[in-house]
MIDOSE-1310 file (N, C-alpha, C; in nm, 2 decimals, decimal comma, always signed):
residues 107
mnty	+5,86/+4,79/+3,16/+5,76/+4,77/+3,06/+5,75/+4,62/+3,03; +5,63/+4,57/+3,03/+5,60/+4,43/+3,01/+5,59/+4,40/+2,86; +5,63/+4,28/+2,82/+5,61/+4,24/+2,68/+5,50/+4,13/+2,69; +5,41/+4,14/+2,58/+5,30/+4,05/+2,58/+5,30/+3,97/+2,45
pdey	+5,25/+3,85/+2,44/+5,24/+3,78/+2,32/+5,14/+3,85/+2,22; +5,16/+3,83/+2,09/+5,07/+3,90/+1,99/+4,93/+3,87/+2,01; +4,89/+3,75/+2,03/+4,75/+3,71/+2,04/+4,68/+3,78/+2,17; +4,76/+3,78/+2,28/+4,71/+3,85/+2,40/+4,69/+4,00/+2,38
lnfw	+4,79/+4,06/+2,32/+4,79/+4,20/+2,29/+4,68/+4,24/+2,19; +4,66/+4,16/+2,09/+4,56/+4,19/+1,99/+4,42/+4,18/+2,05; +4,40/+4,08/+2,14/+4,27/+4,06/+2,20/+4,24/+4,18/+2,29; +4,33/+4,21/+2,38/+4,30/+4,32/+2,48/+4,31/+4,46/+2,42
adry	+4,39/+4,48/+2,31/+4,39/+4,60/+2,25/+4,25/+4,63/+2,18; +4,20/+4,52/+2,12/+4,06/+4,54/+2,06/+3,96/+4,57/+2,16; +3,97/+4,50/+2,27/+3,88/+4,52/+2,39/+3,89/+4,67/+2,44; +4,02/+4,72/+2,44/+4,04/+4,86/+2,48/+3,97/+4,96/+2,39
verg	+3,98/+4,93/+2,26/+3,92/+5,02/+2,17/+3,76/+5,01/+2,17; +3,71/+4,89/+2,18/+3,57/+4,87/+2,19/+3,51/+4,94/+2,31; +3,57/+4,93/+2,42/+3,52/+4,99/+2,55/+3,55/+5,14/+2,56; +3,62/+5,20/+2,46/+3,65/+5,34/+2,46/+3,73/+5,39/+2,58
mhly	+3,83/+5,31/+2,62/+3,91/+5,34/+2,74/+3,98/+5,48/+2,72; +4,02/+5,52/+2,60/+4,08/+5,65/+2,58/+3,99/+5,76/+2,63; +3,86/+5,74/+2,62/+3,77/+5,85/+2,67/+3,78/+5,87/+2,82; +3,82/+5,77/+2,89/+3,84/+5,78/+3,03/+3,98/+5,83/+3,07
gitl	+4,06/+5,85/+2,97/+4,20/+5,89/+3,00/+4,29/+5,77/+3,04; +4,25/+5,65/+3,00/+4,33/+5,53/+3,04/+4,41/+5,49/+2,92; +4,54/+5,48/+2,94/+4,63/+5,44/+2,83/+4,63/+5,29/+2,82; +4,67/+5,24/+2,70/+4,67/+5,09/+2,68/+4,76/+5,02/+2,78
avfl	+4,88/+5,08/+2,81/+4,97/+5,02/+2,90/+4,91/+5,01/+3,04; +4,84/+5,11/+3,09/+4,77/+5,11/+3,22/+4,66/+5,00/+3,21; +4,58/+5,00/+3,10/+4,48/+4,90/+3,09/+4,53/+4,76/+3,10; +4,64/+4,73/+3,03/+4,70/+4,60/+3,03/+4,75/+4,56/+3,17
ahlh	+4,80/+4,66/+3,24/+4,86/+4,64/+3,38/+4,75/+4,61/+3,48; +4,63/+4,67/+3,46/+4,52/+4,65/+3,56/+4,39/+4,61/+3,49; +4,40/+4,50/+3,41/+4,29/+4,45/+3,33/+4,17/+4,42/+3,41; +4,18/+4,34/+3,51/+4,07/+4,29/+3,59/+4,00/+4,40/+3,67
eiea	+4,07/+4,49/+3,73/+4,01/+4,60/+3,80/+3,93/+4,69/+3,71; +3,99/+4,72/+3,60/+3,92/+4,82/+3,51/+3,80/+4,75/+3,44; +3,81/+4,63/+3,40/+3,70/+4,55/+3,35/+3,58/+4,54/+3,45; +3,62/+4,51/+3,57/+3,52/+4,50/+3,68/+3,45/+4,63/+3,70
aldg	+3,52/+4,74/+3,70/+3,46/+4,87/+3,72/+3,37/+4,91/+3,61; +3,41/+4,88/+3,48/+3,32/+4,91/+3,37/+3,20/+4,82/+3,36; +3,21/+4,70/+3,41/+3,10/+4,61/+3,41/+3,00/+4,64/+3,53; +3,03/+4,73/+3,61/+2,94/+4,77/+3,72/+2,95/+4,69/+3,84
ehgp	+3,06/+4,61/+3,86/+3,07/+4,53/+3,98/+3,10/+4,61/+4,10; +3,16/+4,73/+4,08/+3,20/+4,82/+4,19/+3,11/+4,94/+4,19; +3,00/+4,93/+4,12/+2,91/+5,05/+4,11/+2,95/+5,14/+3,99; +2,87/+5,24/+3,97/+2,90/+5,32/+3,85/+3,03/+5,40/+3,87
lpll	+3,09/+5,44/+3,76/+3,21/+5,52/+3,77/+3,17/+5,66/+3,81; +3,25/+5,73/+3,88/+3,22/+5,87/+3,91/+3,23/+5,96/+3,78; +3,15/+6,07/+3,78/+3,16/+6,15/+3,67/+3,29/+6,23/+3,66; +3,33/+6,25/+3,53/+3,45/+6,33/+3,51/+3,41/+6,48/+3,53
msqr	+3,52/+6,56/+3,55/+3,49/+6,71/+3,58/+3,41/+6,77/+3,46; +3,44/+6,74/+3,34/+3,36/+6,80/+3,23/+3,21/+6,75/+3,23; +3,19/+6,62/+3,27/+3,06/+6,57/+3,28/+2,98/+6,64/+3,39; +3,05/+6,66/+3,50/+2,99/+6,73/+3,62/+2,94/+6,87/+3,57
avsa	+3,03/+6,94/+3,50/+2,99/+7,08/+3,45/+2,87/+7,08/+3,36; +2,87/+6,98/+3,27/+2,75/+6,97/+3,18/+2,63/+6,93/+3,26; +2,64/+6,84/+3,35/+2,53/+6,80/+3,43/+2,47/+6,92/+3,51; +2,56/+7,00/+3,57/+2,51/+7,12/+3,65/+2,45/+7,22/+3,55
rels	+2,50/+7,24/+3,43/+2,45/+7,34/+3,34/+2,31/+7,29/+3,29; +2,29/+7,16/+3,27/+2,16/+7,11/+3,23/+2,06/+7,12/+3,34; +2,10/+7,10/+3,46/+2,01/+7,11/+3,57/+1,97/+7,26/+3,59; +2,06/+7,35/+3,57/+2,02/+7,49/+3,59/+1,93/+7,53/+3,47
mela	+1,95/+7,48/+3,35/+1,86/+7,51/+3,24/+1,72/+7,45/+3,26; +1,72/+7,33/+3,32/+1,59/+7,27/+3,35/+1,51/+7,35/+3,45; +1,58/+7,39/+3,55/+1,51/+7,47/+3,66/+1,47/+7,61/+3,60; +1,55/+7,67/+3,51/+1,51/+7,79/+3,45/+1,39/+7,77/+3,35
sdel	+1,38/+7,66/+3,29/+1,27/+7,63/+3,20/+1,13/+7,62/+3,27; +1,13/+7,59/+3,40/+1,01/+7,59/+3,48/+0,94/+7,72/+3,48; +1,01/+7,83/+3,46/+0,95/+7,96/+3,47/+0,90/+8,01/+3,33; +0,94/+7,94/+3,22/+0,91/+7,98/+3,09/+0,76/+7,93/+3,05
prrn	+0,70/+8,01/+2,96/+0,57/+7,96/+2,92/+0,58/+7,84/+2,84; +0,47/+7,76/+2,83/+0,47/+7,64/+2,76/+0,37/+7,63/+2,64; +0,41/+7,56/+2,54/+0,32/+7,53/+2,43/+0,32/+7,38/+2,41; +0,21/+7,32/+2,42/+0,20/+7,17/+2,40/+0,29/+7,10/+2,50
gmpf	+0,31/+7,16/+2,62/+0,39/+7,09/+2,72/+0,54/+7,12/+2,71; +0,58/+7,19/+2,60/+0,73/+7,22/+2,58/+0,75/+7,36/+2,62; +0,85/+7,39/+2,70/+0,89/+7,53/+2,73/+0,94/+7,60/+2,60; +0,91/+7,73/+2,59/+0,97/+7,81/+2,48/+1,00/+7,94/+2,53
eplh	+1,10/+8,01/+2,47/+1,13/+8,14/+2,51/+1,06/+8,24/+2,42; +0,98/+8,33/+2,48/+0,92/+8,43/+2,39/+1,02/+8,52/+2,33; +1,00/+8,56/+2,21/+1,09/+8,64/+2,14/+1,06/+8,79/+2,16; +1,15/+8,86/+2,20/+1,13/+9,01/+2,23/+1,20/+9,09/+2,13
hhah	+1,16/+9,08/+2,01/+1,22/+9,17/+1,91/+1,11/+9,21/+1,81; +1,15/+9,31/+1,73/+1,06/+9,36/+1,63/+1,13/+9,35/+1,50; +1,05/+9,36/+1,39/+1,11/+9,35/+1,26/+1,20/+9,47/+1,24; +1,30/+9,45/+1,16/+1,39/+9,56/+1,13/+1,32/+9,68/+1,08
prna	+1,33/+9,80/+1,14/+1,25/+9,91/+1,08/+1,30/+9,94/+0,94; +1,20/+9,97/+0,86/+1,23/+10,00/+0,72/+1,28/+10,14/+0,71; +1,37/+10,16/+0,62/+1,43/+10,29/+0,59/+1,36/+10,34/+0,46; +1,29/+10,46/+0,47/+1,22/+10,51/+0,36/+1,31/+10,53/+0,24
radf	+1,43/+10,56/+0,26/+1,52/+10,59/+0,14/+1,56/+10,46/+0,08; +1,55/+10,35/+0,15/+1,58/+10,22/+0,09/+1,47/+10,15/+0,03; +1,35/+10,21/+0,02/+1,23/+10,15/-0,04/+1,24/+10,19/-0,19; +1,27/+10,09/-0,27/+1,29/+10,11/-0,41/+1,16/+10,10/-0,49
nftr	+1,07/+10,19/-0,46/+0,94/+10,19/-0,53/+0,96/+10,30/-0,64; +0,97/+10,26/-0,76/+1,00/+10,35/-0,87/+0,89/+10,44/-0,91; +0,77/+10,41/-0,86/+0,65/+10,49/-0,90/+0,66/+10,63/-0,82; +0,73/+10,64/-0,72/+0,74/+10,76/-0,64/+0,86/+10,85/-0,69
skph	+0,94/+10,79/-0,78/+1,06/+10,87/-0,82/+1,02/+10,99/-0,90; +1,09/+11,10/-0,88/+1,06/+11,22/-0,95/+1,17/+11,25/-1,06; +1,13/+11,30/-1,17/+1,24/+11,33/-1,27/+1,33/+11,44/-1,22; +1,45/+11,44/-1,26/+1,55/+11,54/-1,23/+1,53/+11,66/-1,31
dra	+1,54/+11,78/-1,25/+1,53/+11,90/-1,33/+1,67/+11,93/-1,39; +1,67/+11,96/-1,52/+1,80/+11,99/-1,58/+1,79/+12,14/-1,62; +1,84/+12,22/-1,54/+1,83/+12,36/-1,57/+1,97/+12,42/-1,59
């Protein structure tokens, strides 16, 4: 394990946090060991970074949803899903209309 001066460590640790290296799964120790390669990759000198597995899954899901939306009807250019449901059927016994109530016979 390397030791670094405080100023050096403060500067690059702040840079690590600003760039969100933890989102890529890069630890601070790895970042400090390979500063220039990682910085160059993030700056686009070596082209864009490849997608992570979770990003690929989301990308594939969005593409399939986009293709499925081509078959949907559109309103004002936006696809929408038609609703295939009916209002909840009313139960006649649950209709609390007191004008229809009958008095009880007390015999």
